[in-house]
N, CA, C and O atoms as a Maestro MAE file, in Angstrom:
{
 s_m_m2io_version
 :::
 2.0.0
}

f_m_ct {
 s_m_title
 :::
 protein
 m_atom[336] {
  # First column is atom index #
  i_m_mmod_type
  r_m_x_coord
  r_m_y_coord
  r_m_z_coord
  i_m_residue_number
  s_m_chain_name
  s_m_pdb_residue_name
  s_m_pdb_atom_name
  i_m_atomic_number
  :::
  1 25 -13.176 -6.318 -29.243 1 A "MET " " N  " 7
  2 3 -12.685 -4.955 -29.158 1 A "MET " " CA " 6
  3 2 -13.866 -3.995 -29.098 1 A "MET " " C  " 6
  4 15 -14.987 -4.352 -29.461 1 A "MET " " O  " 8
  5 25 -13.609 -2.783 -28.642 2 A "ALA " " N  " 7
  6 3 -14.675 -1.800 -28.465 2 A "ALA " " CA " 6
  7 2 -15.204 -1.321 -29.815 2 A "ALA " " C  " 6
  8 15 -14.435 -1.031 -30.732 2 A "ALA " " O  " 8
  9 25 -16.523 -1.244 -29.919 3 A "ASN " " N  " 7
  10 3 -17.147 -0.805 -31.157 3 A "ASN " " CA " 6
  11 2 -17.642 0.632 -31.092 3 A "ASN " " C  " 6
  12 15 -17.900 1.243 -32.129 3 A "ASN " " O  " 8
  13 25 -17.778 1.180 -29.890 4 A "HIS " " N  " 7
  14 3 -18.306 2.529 -29.721 4 A "HIS " " CA " 6
  15 2 -17.210 3.460 -29.250 4 A "HIS " " C  " 6
  16 15 -16.266 3.059 -28.569 4 A "HIS " " O  " 8
  17 25 -17.362 4.708 -29.632 5 A "LYS " " N  " 7
  18 3 -16.379 5.714 -29.243 5 A "LYS " " CA " 6
  19 2 -16.312 5.834 -27.722 5 A "LYS " " C  " 6
  20 15 -15.230 5.973 -27.151 5 A "LYS " " O  " 8
  21 25 -17.473 5.779 -27.070 6 A "SER " " N  " 7
  22 3 -17.510 5.903 -25.610 6 A "SER " " CA " 6
  23 2 -16.834 4.707 -24.937 6 A "SER " " C  " 6
  24 15 -16.213 4.861 -23.885 6 A "SER " " O  " 8
  25 25 -16.947 3.523 -25.534 7 A "ALA " " N  " 7
  26 3 -16.304 2.339 -24.973 7 A "ALA " " CA " 6
  27 2 -14.781 2.438 -25.098 7 A "ALA " " C  " 6
  28 15 -14.046 2.010 -24.208 7 A "ALA " " O  " 8
  29 25 -14.315 3.012 -26.223 8 A "GLU " " N  " 7
  30 3 -12.872 3.206 -26.391 8 A "GLU " " CA " 6
  31 2 -12.337 4.187 -25.359 8 A "GLU " " C  " 6
  32 15 -11.256 3.991 -24.803 8 A "GLU " " O  " 8
  33 25 -13.101 5.246 -25.107 9 A "LYS " " N  " 7
  34 3 -12.700 6.231 -24.096 9 A "LYS " " CA " 6
  35 2 -12.691 5.590 -22.709 9 A "LYS " " C  " 6
  36 15 -11.792 5.836 -21.905 9 A "LYS " " O  " 8
  37 25 -13.688 4.779 -22.445 10 A "ARG " " N  " 7
  38 3 -13.769 4.098 -21.145 10 A "ARG " " CA " 6
  39 2 -12.542 3.215 -20.931 10 A "ARG " " C  " 6
  40 15 -12.010 3.161 -19.822 10 A "ARG " " O  " 8
  41 25 -12.088 2.529 -21.968 11 A "ILE " " N  " 7
  42 3 -10.897 1.681 -21.877 11 A "ILE " " CA " 6
  43 2 -9.668 2.526 -21.550 11 A "ILE " " C  " 6
  44 15 -8.848 2.147 -20.714 11 A "ILE " " O  " 8
  45 25 -9.547 3.687 -22.224 12 A "ARG " " N  " 7
  46 3 -8.409 4.574 -21.948 12 A "ARG " " CA " 6
  47 2 -8.445 5.078 -20.509 12 A "ARG " " C  " 6
  48 15 -7.421 5.090 -19.827 12 A "ARG " " O  " 8
  49 25 -9.624 5.495 -20.047 13 A "GLN " " N  " 7
  50 3 -9.757 6.021 -18.685 13 A "GLN " " CA " 6
  51 2 -9.423 4.946 -17.653 13 A "GLN " " C  " 6
  52 15 -8.752 5.215 -16.657 13 A "GLN " " O  " 8
  53 25 -9.894 3.742 -17.900 14 A "THR " " N  " 7
  54 3 -9.653 2.643 -16.971 14 A "THR " " CA " 6
  55 2 -8.165 2.337 -16.863 14 A "THR " " C  " 6
  56 15 -7.657 2.060 -15.777 14 A "THR " " O  " 8
  57 25 -7.475 2.390 -17.994 15 A "ALA " " N  " 7
  58 3 -6.035 2.105 -17.988 15 A "ALA " " CA " 6
  59 2 -5.278 3.144 -17.169 15 A "ALA " " C  " 6
  60 15 -4.373 2.801 -16.409 15 A "ALA " " O  " 8
  61 25 -5.647 4.410 -17.324 16 A "VAL " " N  " 7
  62 3 -4.981 5.481 -16.570 16 A "VAL " " CA " 6
  63 2 -5.264 5.335 -15.080 16 A "VAL " " C  " 6
  64 15 -4.359 5.452 -14.253 16 A "VAL " " O  " 8
  65 25 -6.531 5.078 -14.742 17 A "ARG " " N  " 7
  66 3 -6.897 4.926 -13.337 17 A "ARG " " CA " 6
  67 2 -6.191 3.746 -12.694 17 A "ARG " " C  " 6
  68 15 -5.782 3.814 -11.535 17 A "ARG " " O  " 8
  69 25 -6.049 2.664 -13.449 18 A "LYS " " N  " 7
  70 3 -5.395 1.466 -12.932 18 A "LYS " " CA " 6
  71 2 -3.960 1.771 -12.522 18 A "LYS " " C  " 6
  72 15 -3.498 1.324 -11.472 18 A "LYS " " O  " 8
  73 25 -3.262 2.528 -13.349 19 A "VAL " " N  " 7
  74 3 -1.865 2.867 -13.057 19 A "VAL " " CA " 6
  75 2 -1.771 3.716 -11.791 19 A "VAL " " C  " 6
  76 15 -0.934 3.452 -10.928 19 A "VAL " " O  " 8
  77 25 -2.631 4.742 -11.677 20 A "THR " " N  " 7
  78 3 -2.565 5.614 -10.499 20 A "THR " " CA " 6
  79 2 -2.986 4.873 -9.244 20 A "THR " " C  " 6
  80 15 -2.390 5.064 -8.184 20 A "THR " " O  " 8
  81 25 -4.007 4.026 -9.348 21 A "ASN " " N  " 7
  82 3 -4.456 3.269 -8.180 21 A "ASN " " CA " 6
  83 2 -3.372 2.307 -7.714 21 A "ASN " " C  " 6
  84 15 -3.163 2.145 -6.512 21 A "ASN " " O  " 8
  85 25 -2.679 1.666 -8.657 22 A "LYS " " N  " 7
  86 3 -1.584 0.759 -8.290 22 A "LYS " " CA " 6
  87 2 -0.477 1.520 -7.578 22 A "LYS " " C  " 6
  88 15 0.106 1.020 -6.616 22 A "LYS " " O  " 8
  89 25 -0.184 2.737 -8.053 23 A "TYR " " N  " 7
  90 3 0.860 3.542 -7.427 23 A "TYR " " CA " 6
  91 2 0.503 3.860 -5.971 23 A "TYR " " C  " 6
  92 15 1.328 3.680 -5.075 23 A "TYR " " O  " 8
  93 25 -0.722 4.330 -5.737 24 A "TYR " " N  " 7
  94 3 -1.116 4.709 -4.380 24 A "TYR " " CA " 6
  95 2 -1.210 3.487 -3.470 24 A "TYR " " C  " 6
  96 15 -0.842 3.562 -2.298 24 A "TYR " " O  " 8
  97 25 -1.696 2.368 -3.992 25 A "ALA " " N  " 7
  98 3 -1.791 1.150 -3.184 25 A "ALA " " CA " 6
  99 2 -0.400 0.651 -2.818 25 A "ALA " " C  " 6
  100 15 -0.179 0.228 -1.683 25 A "ALA " " O  " 8
  101 25 0.532 0.692 -3.748 26 A "ARG " " N  " 7
  102 3 1.905 0.251 -3.489 26 A "ARG " " CA " 6
  103 2 2.570 1.174 -2.466 26 A "ARG " " C  " 6
  104 15 3.278 0.704 -1.575 26 A "ARG " " O  " 8
  105 25 2.346 2.483 -2.589 27 A "THR " " N  " 7
  106 3 2.909 3.448 -1.640 27 A "THR " " CA " 6
  107 2 2.400 3.159 -0.230 27 A "THR " " C  " 6
  108 15 3.160 3.220 0.736 27 A "THR " " O  " 8
  109 25 1.108 2.845 -0.119 28 A "MET " " N  " 7
  110 3 0.527 2.527 1.181 28 A "MET " " CA " 6
  111 2 1.152 1.261 1.753 28 A "MET " " C  " 6
  112 15 1.487 1.212 2.937 28 A "MET " " O  " 8
  113 25 1.311 0.232 0.914 29 A "ARG " " N  " 7
  114 3 1.885 -1.023 1.405 29 A "ARG " " CA " 6
  115 2 3.322 -0.830 1.870 29 A "ARG " " C  " 6
  116 15 3.732 -1.420 2.870 29 A "ARG " " O  " 8
  117 25 4.089 -0.010 1.158 30 A "ASN " " N  " 7
  118 3 5.464 0.262 1.579 30 A "ASN " " CA " 6
  119 2 5.494 0.998 2.910 30 A "ASN " " C  " 6
  120 15 6.340 0.716 3.759 30 A "ASN " " O  " 8
  121 25 4.572 1.944 3.095 31 A "ALA " " N  " 7
  122 3 4.507 2.681 4.357 31 A "ALA " " CA " 6
  123 2 4.123 1.743 5.507 31 A "ALA " " C  " 6
  124 15 4.650 1.860 6.613 31 A "ALA " " O  " 8
  125 25 3.209 0.818 5.237 32 A "LEU " " N  " 7
  126 3 2.813 -0.147 6.271 32 A "LEU " " CA " 6
  127 2 3.984 -1.047 6.650 32 A "LEU " " C  " 6
  128 15 4.191 -1.334 7.829 32 A "LEU " " O  " 8
  129 25 4.750 -1.492 5.655 33 A "LYS " " N  " 7
  130 3 5.920 -2.317 5.952 33 A "LYS " " CA " 6
  131 2 6.915 -1.544 6.806 33 A "LYS " " C  " 6
  132 15 7.507 -2.089 7.738 33 A "LYS " " O  " 8
  133 25 7.091 -0.266 6.476 34 A "LYS " " N  " 7
  134 3 8.053 0.560 7.196 34 A "LYS " " CA " 6
  135 2 7.646 0.714 8.666 34 A "LYS " " C  " 6
  136 15 8.488 0.591 9.555 34 A "LYS " " O  " 8
  137 25 6.367 0.980 8.925 35 A "ILE " " N  " 7
  138 3 5.933 1.168 10.312 35 A "ILE " " CA " 6
  139 2 5.934 -0.159 11.066 35 A "ILE " " C  " 6
  140 15 6.196 -0.181 12.268 35 A "ILE " " O  " 8
  141 25 5.645 -1.261 10.381 36 A "ARG " " N  " 7
  142 3 5.649 -2.560 11.059 36 A "ARG " " CA " 6
  143 2 7.063 -3.014 11.406 36 A "ARG " " C  " 6
  144 15 7.254 -3.755 12.370 36 A "ARG " " O  " 8
  145 25 8.063 -2.572 10.624 37 A "ASN " " N  " 7
  146 3 9.442 -2.948 10.899 37 A "ASN " " CA " 6
  147 2 10.119 -2.008 11.893 37 A "ASN " " C  " 6
  148 15 11.250 -2.257 12.308 37 A "ASN " " O  " 8
  149 25 9.439 -0.937 12.273 38 A "THR " " N  " 7
  150 3 10.003 0.010 13.223 38 A "THR " " CA " 6
  151 2 9.928 -0.570 14.627 38 A "THR " " C  " 6
  152 15 8.902 -1.113 15.036 38 A "THR " " O  " 8
  153 25 11.040 -0.445 15.366 39 A "THR " " N  " 7
  154 3 11.065 -0.968 16.737 39 A "THR " " CA " 6
  155 2 11.028 0.147 17.782 39 A "THR " " C  " 6
  156 15 10.812 -0.123 18.964 39 A "THR " " O  " 8
  157 25 11.235 1.396 17.359 40 A "LYS " " N  " 7
  158 3 11.210 2.527 18.293 40 A "LYS " " CA " 6
  159 2 9.809 3.118 18.335 40 A "LYS " " C  " 6
  160 15 9.224 3.443 17.302 40 A "LYS " " O  " 8
  161 25 9.284 3.250 19.538 41 A "LYS " " N  " 7
  162 3 7.914 3.729 19.705 41 A "LYS " " CA " 6
  163 2 7.755 5.174 19.228 41 A "LYS " " C  " 6
  164 15 6.730 5.521 18.641 41 A "LYS " " O  " 8
  165 25 8.765 6.018 19.475 42 A "GLU " " N  " 7
  166 3 8.658 7.431 19.089 42 A "GLU " " CA " 6
  167 2 8.555 7.580 17.573 42 A "GLU " " C  " 6
  168 15 7.743 8.357 17.071 42 A "GLU " " O  " 8
  169 25 9.377 6.837 16.858 43 A "GLU " " N  " 7
  170 3 9.335 6.889 15.389 43 A "GLU " " CA " 6
  171 2 7.989 6.409 14.870 43 A "GLU " " C  " 6
  172 15 7.381 7.042 14.007 43 A "GLU " " O  " 8
  173 25 7.532 5.284 15.407 44 A "ALA " " N  " 7
  174 3 6.262 4.709 14.948 44 A "ALA " " CA " 6
  175 2 5.101 5.642 15.266 44 A "ALA " " C  " 6
  176 15 4.185 5.796 14.459 44 A "ALA " " O  " 8
  177 25 5.138 6.267 16.446 45 A "ALA " " N  " 7
  178 3 4.060 7.183 16.827 45 A "ALA " " CA " 6
  179 2 4.039 8.411 15.925 45 A "ALA " " C  " 6
  180 15 2.976 8.968 15.648 45 A "ALA " " O  " 8
  181 25 5.221 8.832 15.465 46 A "ALA " " N  " 7
  182 3 5.278 9.970 14.548 46 A "ALA " " CA " 6
  183 2 4.745 9.603 13.171 46 A "ALA " " C  " 6
  184 15 4.128 10.435 12.506 46 A "ALA " " O  " 8
  185 25 4.975 8.366 12.734 47 A "MET " " N  " 7
  186 3 4.510 7.922 11.413 47 A "MET " " CA " 6
  187 2 3.017 7.615 11.395 47 A "MET " " C  " 6
  188 15 2.374 7.718 10.350 47 A "MET " " O  " 8
  189 25 2.466 7.240 12.536 48 A "LEU " " N  " 7
  190 3 1.082 6.748 12.598 48 A "LEU " " CA " 6
  191 2 0.054 7.715 12.005 48 A "LEU " " C  " 6
  192 15 -0.757 7.282 11.187 48 A "LEU " " O  " 8
  193 25 0.043 9.014 12.375 49 A "PRO " " N  " 7
  194 3 -0.982 9.902 11.805 49 A "PRO " " CA " 6
  195 2 -0.886 10.042 10.288 49 A "PRO " " C  " 6
  196 15 -1.908 10.136 9.608 49 A "PRO " " O  " 8
  197 25 0.341 10.057 9.752 50 A "LYS " " N  " 7
  198 3 0.501 10.194 8.302 50 A "LYS " " CA " 6
  199 2 -0.049 8.975 7.586 50 A "LYS " " C  " 6
  200 15 -0.753 9.101 6.584 50 A "LYS " " O  " 8
  201 25 0.271 7.794 8.099 51 A "ILE " " N  " 7
  202 3 -0.183 6.569 7.450 51 A "ILE " " CA " 6
  203 2 -1.695 6.407 7.602 51 A "ILE " " C  " 6
  204 15 -2.370 5.952 6.678 51 A "ILE " " O  " 8
  205 25 -2.223 6.779 8.767 52 A "THR " " N  " 7
  206 3 -3.667 6.703 8.982 52 A "THR " " CA " 6
  207 2 -4.396 7.609 7.995 52 A "THR " " C  " 6
  208 15 -5.412 7.220 7.419 52 A "THR " " O  " 8
  209 25 -3.875 8.812 7.803 53 A "GLY " " N  " 7
  210 3 -4.478 9.739 6.847 53 A "GLY " " CA " 6
  211 2 -4.420 9.204 5.426 53 A "GLY " " C  " 6
  212 15 -5.368 9.349 4.655 53 A "GLY " " O  " 8
  213 25 -3.290 8.580 5.089 54 A "MET " " N  " 7
  214 3 -3.126 8.003 3.754 54 A "MET " " CA " 6
  215 2 -4.160 6.899 3.530 54 A "MET " " C  " 6
  216 15 -4.788 6.828 2.473 54 A "MET " " O  " 8
  217 25 -4.324 6.048 4.531 55 A "ILE " " N  " 7
  218 3 -5.294 4.946 4.417 55 A "ILE " " CA " 6
  219 2 -6.712 5.493 4.270 55 A "ILE " " C  " 6
  220 15 -7.494 4.993 3.462 55 A "ILE " " O  " 8
  221 25 -7.043 6.532 5.061 56 A "ASP " " N  " 7
  222 3 -8.376 7.130 4.971 56 A "ASP " " CA " 6
  223 2 -8.644 7.712 3.586 56 A "ASP " " C  " 6
  224 15 -9.737 7.553 3.042 56 A "ASP " " O  " 8
  225 25 -7.640 8.389 3.017 57 A "ARG " " N  " 7
  226 3 -7.823 8.964 1.680 57 A "ARG " " CA " 6
  227 2 -8.044 7.882 0.634 57 A "ARG " " C  " 6
  228 15 -8.879 8.035 -0.257 57 A "ARG " " O  " 8
  229 25 -7.290 6.781 0.742 58 A "LEU " " N  " 7
  230 3 -7.448 5.700 -0.229 58 A "LEU " " CA " 6
  231 2 -8.823 5.050 -0.104 58 A "LEU " " C  " 6
  232 15 -9.423 4.666 -1.107 58 A "LEU " " O  " 8
  233 25 -9.318 4.927 1.120 59 A "ALA " " N  " 7
  234 3 -10.657 4.355 1.312 59 A "ALA " " CA " 6
  235 2 -11.729 5.302 0.765 59 A "ALA " " C  " 6
  236 15 -12.725 4.866 0.189 59 A "ALA " " O  " 8
  237 25 -11.506 6.591 0.953 60 A "LYS " " N  " 7
  238 3 -12.472 7.580 0.465 60 A "LYS " " CA " 6
  239 2 -12.559 7.554 -1.059 60 A "LYS " " C  " 6
  240 15 -13.638 7.737 -1.622 60 A "LYS " " O  " 8
  241 25 -11.423 7.327 -1.730 61 A "LYS " " N  " 7
  242 3 -11.392 7.273 -3.195 61 A "LYS " " CA " 6
  243 2 -11.699 5.881 -3.734 61 A "LYS " " C  " 6
  244 15 -11.598 5.653 -4.940 61 A "LYS " " O  " 8
  245 25 -12.068 4.954 -2.870 62 A "ASN " " N  " 7
  246 3 -12.413 3.574 -3.238 62 A "ASN " " CA " 6
  247 2 -11.252 2.819 -3.874 62 A "ASN " " C  " 6
  248 15 -11.471 1.923 -4.690 62 A "ASN " " O  " 8
  249 25 -10.024 3.170 -3.511 63 A "ILE " " N  " 7
  250 3 -8.875 2.408 -3.973 63 A "ILE " " CA " 6
  251 2 -8.755 1.150 -3.117 63 A "ILE " " C  " 6
  252 15 -8.400 0.080 -3.610 63 A "ILE " " O  " 8
  253 25 -9.057 1.299 -1.822 64 A "ILE " " N  " 7
  254 3 -9.186 0.132 -0.947 64 A "ILE " " CA " 6
  255 2 -10.555 0.211 -0.287 64 A "ILE " " C  " 6
  256 15 -11.147 1.287 -0.197 64 A "ILE " " O  " 8
  257 25 -11.054 -0.923 0.173 65 A "HIS " " N  " 7
  258 3 -12.370 -0.986 0.802 65 A "HIS " " CA " 6
  259 2 -12.318 -0.350 2.179 65 A "HIS " " C  " 6
  260 15 -11.287 -0.399 2.850 65 A "HIS " " O  " 8
  261 25 -13.433 0.250 2.608 66 A "LYS " " N  " 7
  262 3 -13.457 0.943 3.903 66 A "LYS " " CA " 6
  263 2 -13.214 -0.010 5.066 66 A "LYS " " C  " 6
  264 15 -12.614 0.383 6.066 66 A "LYS " " O  " 8
  265 25 -13.672 -1.263 4.952 67 A "ASN " " N  " 7
  266 3 -13.432 -2.221 6.032 67 A "ASN " " CA " 6
  267 2 -11.962 -2.624 6.082 67 A "ASN " " C  " 6
  268 15 -11.406 -2.820 7.163 67 A "ASN " " O  " 8
  269 25 -11.335 -2.748 4.921 68 A "LYS " " N  " 7
  270 3 -9.901 -3.047 4.885 68 A "LYS " " CA " 6
  271 2 -9.132 -1.901 5.520 68 A "LYS " " C  " 6
  272 15 -8.176 -2.123 6.263 68 A "LYS " " O  " 8
  273 25 -9.547 -0.685 5.230 69 A "ALA " " N  " 7
  274 3 -8.886 0.483 5.816 69 A "ALA " " CA " 6
  275 2 -9.003 0.447 7.341 69 A "ALA " " C  " 6
  276 15 -8.036 0.727 8.050 69 A "ALA " " O  " 8
  277 25 -10.183 0.105 7.837 70 A "ALA " " N  " 7
  278 3 -10.384 0.039 9.288 70 A "ALA " " CA " 6
  279 2 -9.507 -1.046 9.904 70 A "ALA " " C  " 6
  280 15 -8.924 -0.847 10.970 70 A "ALA " " O  " 8
  281 25 -9.414 -2.197 9.230 71 A "ASN " " N  " 7
  282 3 -8.580 -3.285 9.746 71 A "ASN " " CA " 6
  283 2 -7.106 -2.900 9.755 71 A "ASN " " C  " 6
  284 15 -6.393 -3.199 10.713 71 A "ASN " " O  " 8
  285 25 -6.648 -2.243 8.703 72 A "LEU " " N  " 7
  286 3 -5.245 -1.821 8.637 72 A "LEU " " CA " 6
  287 2 -4.930 -0.806 9.728 72 A "LEU " " C  " 6
  288 15 -3.912 -0.917 10.411 72 A "LEU " " O  " 8
  289 25 -5.801 0.181 9.890 73 A "LYS " " N  " 7
  290 3 -5.566 1.198 10.920 73 A "LYS " " CA " 6
  291 2 -5.553 0.579 12.305 73 A "LYS " " C  " 6
  292 15 -4.738 0.946 13.151 73 A "LYS " " O  " 8
  293 25 -6.456 -0.361 12.534 74 A "SER " " N  " 7
  294 3 -6.512 -1.040 13.827 74 A "SER " " CA " 6
  295 2 -5.233 -1.818 14.091 74 A "SER " " C  " 6
  296 15 -4.685 -1.768 15.192 74 A "SER " " O  " 8
  297 25 -4.761 -2.535 13.081 75 A "SER " " N  " 7
  298 3 -3.583 -3.380 13.287 75 A "SER " " CA " 6
  299 2 -2.325 -2.542 13.515 75 A "SER " " C  " 6
  300 15 -1.510 -2.887 14.370 75 A "SER " " O  " 8
  301 25 -2.150 -1.440 12.761 76 A "ILE " " N  " 7
  302 3 -0.939 -0.648 12.971 76 A "ILE " " CA " 6
  303 2 -1.002 0.130 14.279 76 A "ILE " " C  " 6
  304 15 0.032 0.362 14.906 76 A "ILE " " O  " 8
  305 25 -2.204 0.538 14.703 77 A "THR " " N  " 7
  306 3 -2.341 1.218 15.988 77 A "THR " " CA " 6
  307 2 -2.011 0.253 17.118 77 A "THR " " C  " 6
  308 15 -1.338 0.622 18.080 77 A "THR " " O  " 8
  309 25 -2.484 -0.981 17.001 78 A "LYS " " N  " 7
  310 3 -2.178 -2.002 17.996 78 A "LYS " " CA " 6
  311 2 -0.680 -2.254 18.041 78 A "LYS " " C  " 6
  312 15 -0.110 -2.408 19.121 78 A "LYS " " O  " 8
  313 25 -0.028 -2.299 16.867 79 A "HIS " " N  " 7
  314 3 1.406 -2.510 16.801 79 A "HIS " " CA " 6
  315 2 2.167 -1.384 17.491 79 A "HIS " " C  " 6
  316 15 3.091 -1.634 18.265 79 A "HIS " " O  " 8
  317 25 1.773 -0.135 17.207 80 A "VAL " " N  " 7
  318 3 2.460 1.017 17.804 80 A "VAL " " CA " 6
  319 2 2.284 1.018 19.323 80 A "VAL " " C  " 6
  320 15 3.218 1.333 20.061 80 A "VAL " " O  " 8
  321 25 1.092 0.667 19.781 81 A "ASN " " N  " 7
  322 3 0.852 0.656 21.230 81 A "ASN " " CA " 6
  323 2 1.593 -0.490 21.922 81 A "ASN " " C  " 6
  324 15 1.875 -0.406 23.117 81 A "ASN " " O  " 8
  325 25 1.906 -1.542 21.196 82 A "SER " " N  " 7
  326 3 2.598 -2.664 21.814 82 A "SER " " CA " 6
  327 2 4.094 -2.418 21.951 82 A "SER " " C  " 6
  328 15 4.765 -3.105 22.722 82 A "SER " " O  " 8
  329 25 4.631 -1.435 21.206 83 A "LEU " " N  " 7
  330 3 6.062 -1.141 21.296 83 A "LEU " " CA " 6
  331 2 6.380 -0.519 22.644 83 A "LEU " " C  " 6
  332 15 5.551 0.164 23.245 83 A "LEU " " O  " 8
  333 25 7.604 -0.770 23.106 84 A "SER " " N  " 7
  334 3 7.994 -0.188 24.401 84 A "SER " " CA " 6
  335 2 9.208 0.699 24.253 84 A "SER " " C  " 6
  336 15 9.677 1.271 25.237 84 A "SER " " O  " 8
  :::
 }
 m_bond[335] {
  # First column is bond index #
  i_m_from
  i_m_to
  i_m_order
  :::
  1 1 2 1
  2 2 3 1
  3 3 4 2
  4 3 5 1
  5 5 6 1
  6 6 7 1
  7 7 8 2
  8 7 9 1
  9 9 10 1
  10 10 11 1
  11 11 12 2
  12 11 13 1
  13 13 14 1
  14 14 15 1
  15 15 16 2
  16 15 17 1
  17 17 18 1
  18 18 19 1
  19 19 20 2
  20 19 21 1
  21 21 22 1
  22 22 23 1
  23 23 24 2
  24 23 25 1
  25 25 26 1
  26 26 27 1
  27 27 28 2
  28 27 29 1
  29 29 30 1
  30 30 31 1
  31 31 32 2
  32 31 33 1
  33 33 34 1
  34 34 35 1
  35 35 36 2
  36 35 37 1
  37 37 38 1
  38 38 39 1
  39 39 40 2
  40 39 41 1
  41 41 42 1
  42 42 43 1
  43 43 44 2
  44 43 45 1
  45 45 46 1
  46 46 47 1
  47 47 48 2
  48 47 49 1
  49 49 50 1
  50 50 51 1
  51 51 52 2
  52 51 53 1
  53 53 54 1
  54 54 55 1
  55 55 56 2
  56 55 57 1
  57 57 58 1
  58 58 59 1
  59 59 60 2
  60 59 61 1
  61 61 62 1
  62 62 63 1
  63 63 64 2
  64 63 65 1
  65 65 66 1
  66 66 67 1
  67 67 68 2
  68 67 69 1
  69 69 70 1
  70 70 71 1
  71 71 72 2
  72 71 73 1
  73 73 74 1
  74 74 75 1
  75 75 76 2
  76 75 77 1
  77 77 78 1
  78 78 79 1
  79 79 80 2
  80 79 81 1
  81 81 82 1
  82 82 83 1
  83 83 84 2
  84 83 85 1
  85 85 86 1
  86 86 87 1
  87 87 88 2
  88 87 89 1
  89 89 90 1
  90 90 91 1
  91 91 92 2
  92 91 93 1
  93 93 94 1
  94 94 95 1
  95 95 96 2
  96 95 97 1
  97 97 98 1
  98 98 99 1
  99 99 100 2
  100 99 101 1
  101 101 102 1
  102 102 103 1
  103 103 104 2
  104 103 105 1
  105 105 106 1
  106 106 107 1
  107 107 108 2
  108 107 109 1
  109 109 110 1
  110 110 111 1
  111 111 112 2
  112 111 113 1
  113 113 114 1
  114 114 115 1
  115 115 116 2
  116 115 117 1
  117 117 118 1
  118 118 119 1
  119 119 120 2
  120 119 121 1
  121 121 122 1
  122 122 123 1
  123 123 124 2
  124 123 125 1
  125 125 126 1
  126 126 127 1
  127 127 128 2
  128 127 129 1
  129 129 130 1
  130 130 131 1
  131 131 132 2
  132 131 133 1
  133 133 134 1
  134 134 135 1
  135 135 136 2
  136 135 137 1
  137 137 138 1
  138 138 139 1
  139 139 140 2
  140 139 141 1
  141 141 142 1
  142 142 143 1
  143 143 144 2
  144 143 145 1
  145 145 146 1
  146 146 147 1
  147 147 148 2
  148 147 149 1
  149 149 150 1
  150 150 151 1
  151 151 152 2
  152 151 153 1
  153 153 154 1
  154 154 155 1
  155 155 156 2
  156 155 157 1
  157 157 158 1
  158 158 159 1
  159 159 160 2
  160 159 161 1
  161 161 162 1
  162 162 163 1
  163 163 164 2
  164 163 165 1
  165 165 166 1
  166 166 167 1
  167 167 168 2
  168 167 169 1
  169 169 170 1
  170 170 171 1
  171 171 172 2
  172 171 173 1
  173 173 174 1
  174 174 175 1
  175 175 176 2
  176 175 177 1
  177 177 178 1
  178 178 179 1
  179 179 180 2
  180 179 181 1
  181 181 182 1
  182 182 183 1
  183 183 184 2
  184 183 185 1
  185 185 186 1
  186 186 187 1
  187 187 188 2
  188 187 189 1
  189 189 190 1
  190 190 191 1
  191 191 192 2
  192 191 193 1
  193 193 194 1
  194 194 195 1
  195 195 196 2
  196 195 197 1
  197 197 198 1
  198 198 199 1
  199 199 200 2
  200 199 201 1
  201 201 202 1
  202 202 203 1
  203 203 204 2
  204 203 205 1
  205 205 206 1
  206 206 207 1
  207 207 208 2
  208 207 209 1
  209 209 210 1
  210 210 211 1
  211 211 212 2
  212 211 213 1
  213 213 214 1
  214 214 215 1
  215 215 216 2
  216 215 217 1
  217 217 218 1
  218 218 219 1
  219 219 220 2
  220 219 221 1
  221 221 222 1
  222 222 223 1
  223 223 224 2
  224 223 225 1
  225 225 226 1
  226 226 227 1
  227 227 228 2
  228 227 229 1
  229 229 230 1
  230 230 231 1
  231 231 232 2
  232 231 233 1
  233 233 234 1
  234 234 235 1
  235 235 236 2
  236 235 237 1
  237 237 238 1
  238 238 239 1
  239 239 240 2
  240 239 241 1
  241 241 242 1
  242 242 243 1
  243 243 244 2
  244 243 245 1
  245 245 246 1
  246 246 247 1
  247 247 248 2
  248 247 249 1
  249 249 250 1
  250 250 251 1
  251 251 252 2
  252 251 253 1
  253 253 254 1
  254 254 255 1
  255 255 256 2
  256 255 257 1
  257 257 258 1
  258 258 259 1
  259 259 260 2
  260 259 261 1
  261 261 262 1
  262 262 263 1
  263 263 264 2
  264 263 265 1
  265 265 266 1
  266 266 267 1
  267 267 268 2
  268 267 269 1
  269 269 270 1
  270 270 271 1
  271 271 272 2
  272 271 273 1
  273 273 274 1
  274 274 275 1
  275 275 276 2
  276 275 277 1
  277 277 278 1
  278 278 279 1
  279 279 280 2
  280 279 281 1
  281 281 282 1
  282 282 283 1
  283 283 284 2
  284 283 285 1
  285 285 286 1
  286 286 287 1
  287 287 288 2
  288 287 289 1
  289 289 290 1
  290 290 291 1
  291 291 292 2
  292 291 293 1
  293 293 294 1
  294 294 295 1
  295 295 296 2
  296 295 297 1
  297 297 298 1
  298 298 299 1
  299 299 300 2
  300 299 301 1
  301 301 302 1
  302 302 303 1
  303 303 304 2
  304 303 305 1
  305 305 306 1
  306 306 307 1
  307 307 308 2
  308 307 309 1
  309 309 310 1
  310 310 311 1
  311 311 312 2
  312 311 313 1
  313 313 314 1
  314 314 315 1
  315 315 316 2
  316 315 317 1
  317 317 318 1
  318 318 319 1
  319 319 320 2
  320 319 321 1
  321 321 322 1
  322 322 323 1
  323 323 324 2
  324 323 325 1
  325 325 326 1
  326 326 327 1
  327 327 328 2
  328 327 329 1
  329 329 330 1
  330 330 331 1
  331 331 332 2
  332 331 333 1
  333 333 334 1
  334 334 335 1
  335 335 336 2
  :::
 }
}
């Protein structure tokens, strides 16, 4: 267990951050599932900028890695372009 006051605070901060990071990561995954299950190009094209922005923000805050963000954006853009 933590012996220093600063270590106890660090544990509290980490717990709070973990909860918020899980929330944002889960929200992103749900949005990705939604766009991948979309079959209409117009709907997917409308969702694409919002999801891309969400992914960029998460990468900027180090919730997901920047390379993972690039791979996700690439894959959903490819998916949207493949729809007819």
